[in-house]
C-alpha positions in Angstrom: 122.4 232.6 -61.1 125.8 232.9 -62.8 127.0 235.1 -60.0 126.7 232.2 -57.6 128.7 229.1 -57.8 127.0 225.7 -57.8 128.5 224.9 -54.5 127.3 228.1 -52.8 123.8 227.7 -54.1 123.7 224.2 -52.8 124.8 225.4 -49.4 122.1 228.0 -49.2 119.4 225.5 -50.0 118.9 224.5 -46.4 118.2 228.0 -45.2 114.7 229.7 -45.2 116.1 232.6 -47.3 116.7 230.2 -50.1 112.9 229.9 -50.8 112.6 233.7 -51.0 115.5 233.9 -53.5 114.3 231.0 -55.6 110.7 232.1 -55.7 111.5 235.7 -56.5 113.9 234.8 -59.2 111.6 232.3 -60.9 108.7 234.7 -60.7 110.7 237.5 -62.3 112.0 235.3 -65.2 108.6 233.7 -65.9 106.8 237.1 -65.9 108.9 238.7 -68.7 107.3 237.0 -71.7 103.8 237.0 -70.2 103.9 240.7 -69.6 105.1 241.4 -73.1 102.5 239.2 -74.7 99.8 240.8 -72.5 100.7 244.2 -73.7 100.7 243.2 -77.4 97.5 241.2 -77.2 95.4 243.5 -75.0 96.7 246.9 -75.8 93.8 247.8 -78.1 91.3 246.5 -75.5 92.7 248.7 -72.8 92.6 251.7 -75.1 88.9 251.0 -75.9 88.0 250.8 -72.2 89.7 254.1 -71.5 87.8 255.8 -74.3 84.4 254.3 -73.3 81.8 256.2 -71.2 80.9 253.3 -68.9 80.5 254.3 -65.2 81.7 252.5 -62.2 80.6 252.7 -58.6 83.6 255.0 -57.9 82.1 257.5 -60.3 79.2 258.1 -57.9 79.1 261.2 -55.8 81.0 260.8 -52.5 77.8 261.1 -50.4 75.9 258.5 -52.5 78.8 256.0 -52.3 79.0 256.6 -48.5 75.3 255.9 -48.1 75.6 252.7 -50.1 78.5 251.4 -48.0 76.8 252.3 -44.7 73.8 250.1 -45.7 75.9 247.1 -46.4 76.2 244.2 -43.9 79.6 243.1 -42.7 80.0 240.2 -45.2 79.2 242.6 -48.1 81.7 245.2 -46.8 84.4 242.5 -46.7 83.6 241.5 -50.3 83.7 245.2 -51.5 87.0 245.7 -49.8 88.5 243.1 -52.1 87.5 245.0 -55.3 90.2 247.7 -55.5 92.4 249.8 -53.3 90.1 252.8 -53.3 87.1 250.7 -52.1 89.3 248.9 -49.6 90.2 252.1 -47.9 86.6 253.1 -47.7 85.2 249.7 -46.6 87.7 249.2 -43.8 87.3 252.6 -42.2 86.4 252.6 -38.5 83.3 254.7 -38.8 81.6 252.0 -41.0 82.4 249.2 -38.6 81.6 251.0 -35.4 77.8 250.5 -35.8 78.3 246.8 -36.7 80.5 246.3 -33.6 77.9 248.1 -31.4 74.9 246.3 -33.0 76.2 242.8 -32.6 78.9 242.9 -29.8 77.9 246.0 -27.8 76.0 244.0 -25.2 79.0 241.7 -24.3 82.0 243.9 -25.0 83.2 246.3 -22.3 86.3 248.1 -21.1 87.9 244.8 -19.9 87.5 243.3 -23.4 88.9 246.4 -25.0 92.0 246.3 -22.8 92.4 242.6 -23.6 92.3 243.4 -27.3 94.9 246.2 -26.9 97.2 243.8 -25.0 96.7 241.2 -27.8 97.7 243.7 -30.4 100.8 244.8 -28.4 101.9 241.1 -28.0 101.5 240.5 -31.7 103.5 243.6 -32.5 106.3 242.5 -30.2 106.4 239.1 -31.8 106.4 240.7 -35.3 109.3 243.0 -34.4 111.3 240.1 -33.1 110.8 238.0 -36.2 111.7 241.0 -38.4 114.9 241.5 -36.5 115.9 237.9 -36.9 115.4 238.1 -40.7 117.5 241.3 -40.8 120.3 239.5 -39.0 120.2 236.6 -41.5 120.4 239.1 -44.4 123.4 240.8 -42.9 125.1 237.4 -42.5 124.8 236.6 -46.2 125.4 240.1 -47.6 129.1 239.5 -48.4 130.4 239.6 -52.0 127.2 240.5 -53.8 124.3 242.8 -53.4 121.2 241.4 -51.7 119.1 244.6 -51.8 116.5 242.9 -53.9 116.4 240.1 -51.4 115.7 242.6 -48.6 112.9 244.1 -50.5 111.3 240.7 -51.1 111.6 239.7 -47.5 110.1 243.1 -46.4 107.2 242.8 -48.9 106.4 239.3 -47.7 106.0 240.3 -44.1 104.3 243.7 -44.6 101.9 243.5 -47.5 100.8 246.8 -48.8 97.1 245.9 -48.8 97.0 244.2 -45.4 94.2 245.1 -43.0 95.4 247.4 -40.2 95.6 245.3 -37.1 94.3 248.1 -34.8 91.2 248.7 -36.9 87.6 248.1 -35.7 87.1 245.8 -38.7 90.1 243.6 -37.5 88.6 243.4 -34.0 85.2 242.6 -35.4 86.5 239.7 -37.6 88.6 238.4 -34.7 85.5 238.1 -32.6 83.3 236.8 -35.4 85.7 234.0 -36.3 86.3 232.9 -32.7 90.0 233.7 -32.8 89.9 236.1 -29.8 89.0 235.2 -26.2 87.5 238.2 -24.4 86.4 238.7 -20.8 82.6 239.1 -20.0 80.1 237.8 -17.5 77.7 234.8 -17.7 74.4 234.5 -15.9 73.6 231.2 -14.2 76.9 229.6 -15.0 77.6 226.0 -15.7 74.4 225.4 -17.6 72.2 226.8 -14.9 73.6 224.7 -12.0 71.3 225.0 -9.0 74.3 226.4 -7.0 74.6 229.3 -9.3 71.0 230.4 -9.9 70.5 234.1 -10.1 74.2 234.9 -10.1 76.6 236.3 -12.7 80.2 235.3 -12.9 83.3 236.5 -14.9 84.6 234.3 -17.6 86.6 234.3 -20.8 84.5 233.8 -23.9 85.1 232.6 -27.4 82.4 232.8 -30.1 81.4 229.8 -32.2 80.1 231.1 -35.5 78.7 227.6 -36.5 76.3 227.4 -33.6 76.0 231.2 -32.8 76.9 230.4 -29.2 79.9 230.8 -26.9 82.4 228.7 -25.0 83.0 230.0 -21.5 86.2 229.5 -19.5 85.7 230.2 -15.8 88.6 231.1 -13.4 89.8 228.3 -11.2 88.4 227.9 -7.7 91.1 227.1 -5.3 92.6 223.8 -6.4 89.9 223.2 -8.9 90.8 223.3 -12.6 89.4 225.8 -15.0 85.7 225.1 -15.6 84.5 225.0 -19.2 81.0 225.4 -20.5 79.8 225.1 -24.1 76.7 226.4 -25.9 76.4 229.6 -23.9 73.7 231.7 -25.6 73.7 235.4 -26.1 70.9 236.0 -23.6 73.1 234.8 -20.7 75.9 237.2 -21.4 76.7 240.8 -20.4 79.6 243.1 -20.4 80.9 243.7 -16.8 78.9 246.8 -15.5 81.8 247.9 -13.3 85.6 247.5 -13.8 86.3 245.3 -10.8 88.4 242.1 -11.3 86.6 238.9 -10.0 89.0 238.4 -7.1 88.9 242.0 -5.9 86.5 243.6 -3.4 84.2 246.2 -5.0 84.2 249.5 -3.2 80.4 250.2 -2.5 79.3 253.8 -3.2 75.6 253.3 -2.8 75.2 252.2 0.8 73.8 255.5 2.1 71.1 255.6 -0.5 69.7 252.1 -0.2 65.9 251.9 0.7 63.7 248.9 1.2 62.6 247.6 -2.2 65.7 248.6 -4.0 67.2 246.0 -6.4 70.9 245.3 -5.8 73.7 243.0 -6.8 76.2 241.9 -4.1 79.5 240.1 -4.4 79.6 236.6 -2.8 82.2 233.8 -2.8 82.4 230.5 -1.0 85.8 231.0 0.5 88.9 233.2 0.1 90.2 231.1 -2.9 87.0 231.6 -5.0 86.4 234.5 -7.2 83.4 236.7 -6.5 80.2 236.3 -8.3 77.4 238.9 -8.5 74.1 237.7 -6.8 70.8 239.3 -7.2 68.8 240.5 -4.2 66.4 243.1 -2.8 66.7 245.5 0.1 64.3 244.4 2.8 62.9 245.7 6.1 64.3 245.3 9.6 62.6 242.9 12.0 61.4 245.8 14.0 59.7 247.3 11.0 56.1 246.4 10.0 56.9 247.1 6.3 54.6 250.1 6.2 56.2 252.6 3.9 54.6 255.5 5.8 56.2 254.6 9.1 59.3 252.8 7.8 62.6 254.2 9.1 64.8 251.4 7.9 66.9 253.7 5.7 68.0 255.6 8.8 69.5 252.4 10.4 73.2 251.4 10.0 72.0 247.9 9.3 70.9 247.0 5.8 68.9 243.8 5.3 69.3 242.0 2.0 66.7 239.4 0.8 67.3 236.6 -1.6 63.8 235.5 -2.3 64.7 232.7 -4.7 65.4 230.7 -1.5 62.9 229.2 1.0 62.1 231.5 4.0 63.9 229.0 6.3 67.0 228.8 4.2 70.3 230.2 5.6 70.8 231.9 2.2 67.5 233.8 2.5 68.7 236.8 4.4 71.9 238.7 5.0 72.7 241.8 6.9 75.5 244.3 6.3 76.7 247.5 8.0 75.9 250.6 6.1 78.8 252.6 7.4 81.6 250.1 7.9 80.9 247.5 5.3 83.8 245.5 4.1 83.9 241.8 3.3 81.7 240.0 5.8 81.0 236.3 6.4 82.7 233.0 7.3 83.7 229.6 5.8 80.3 228.1 6.3 78.0 230.8 4.9 80.5 232.3 2.5 81.7 235.9 2.2 79.7 238.9 1.1 81.5 241.7 -0.7 80.7 244.9 -2.4 77.2 246.1 -3.4 76.0 247.9 -6.5 72.5 249.3 -6.8 70.6 248.5 -10.0 69.4 251.8 -11.5 68.1 250.7 -14.8 64.9 248.7 -15.6 66.7 246.6 -18.2 69.0 245.2 -15.5 66.2 244.3 -13.2 64.1 242.8 -16.0 67.0 240.6 -17.0 67.2 239.1 -13.4 63.5 238.5 -13.3 63.6 236.7 -16.6 66.2 234.3 -15.1 64.0 233.6 -12.0 63.9 229.9 -11.2 60.6 228.0 -11.7 61.0 226.4 -8.2 62.0 228.0 -4.9 65.5 226.9 -4.0 66.4 225.2 -0.7 
């Protein structure tokens, strides 16, 4: 303090760096007697502890300790990580958190969510570098006449704590999801609380987890001039990770048209008009009008026309049937009936079973 005049210290008081200088100086002064008294008072106790034969969890064989940590749930791992540096390094390792991530979030986290997380980390890193550069500029401004090397170390330590959790770790991603601090892309079945206009469909959305209710908030892309649609209380059973990496406004390139047979389960893109994003709608490949449906004599799979049936609608409904060209299929439709886009064949029983579980109780008009 005696190296600074009273006037200069008063002038520095309005700057953010003043708090760093003041707090660091006061902490250093106040710590001197306490450290000395601690050594005098507890020196004998420390020596006794070092000489004792008591074991700690770190004395266990590496394999035994690893088995214990692998059996802990996420909240226990977080608690163990706060015990000491050695346990922190073990409890925050990616291989321990991979199974927790897969077990709880594997159903709803896909490649799109991973890319969003990487972009989130990159944006945070860019903001952190900008903040650090601003602080370095401020230090250079006031580094005349006396040494501020100790101020630089305090500022650096404040912004990059030695024991901070690595931002690119799986544990950090898990906690960001678990606490609802990270919005991620996924798909929602029967959007907007099962609105009749979206029955047996699956739409892209941005999701945020609510740990209090164990549900999600969904934020759907805008439709033309409409604002973003919000839905609360979305349950886990209505969510899935996008099965293919196609943005909601892009046409999916169909690669299964030549292998479609009557009875195959499919999903097809559909949107109301050109401003709407695509949703995925469930249907079944049907027979041509000229076919009697007999599998022995059926030749529908040789035709260039593929009939799609949406049996959740009445037989007389305009939404009941749709036909596409097997060889030259692109987006087909009009402003009245909507536009049909790409097709993906459902190859796993789990996907088909999910659609059947969502089947409406009443036939739609």
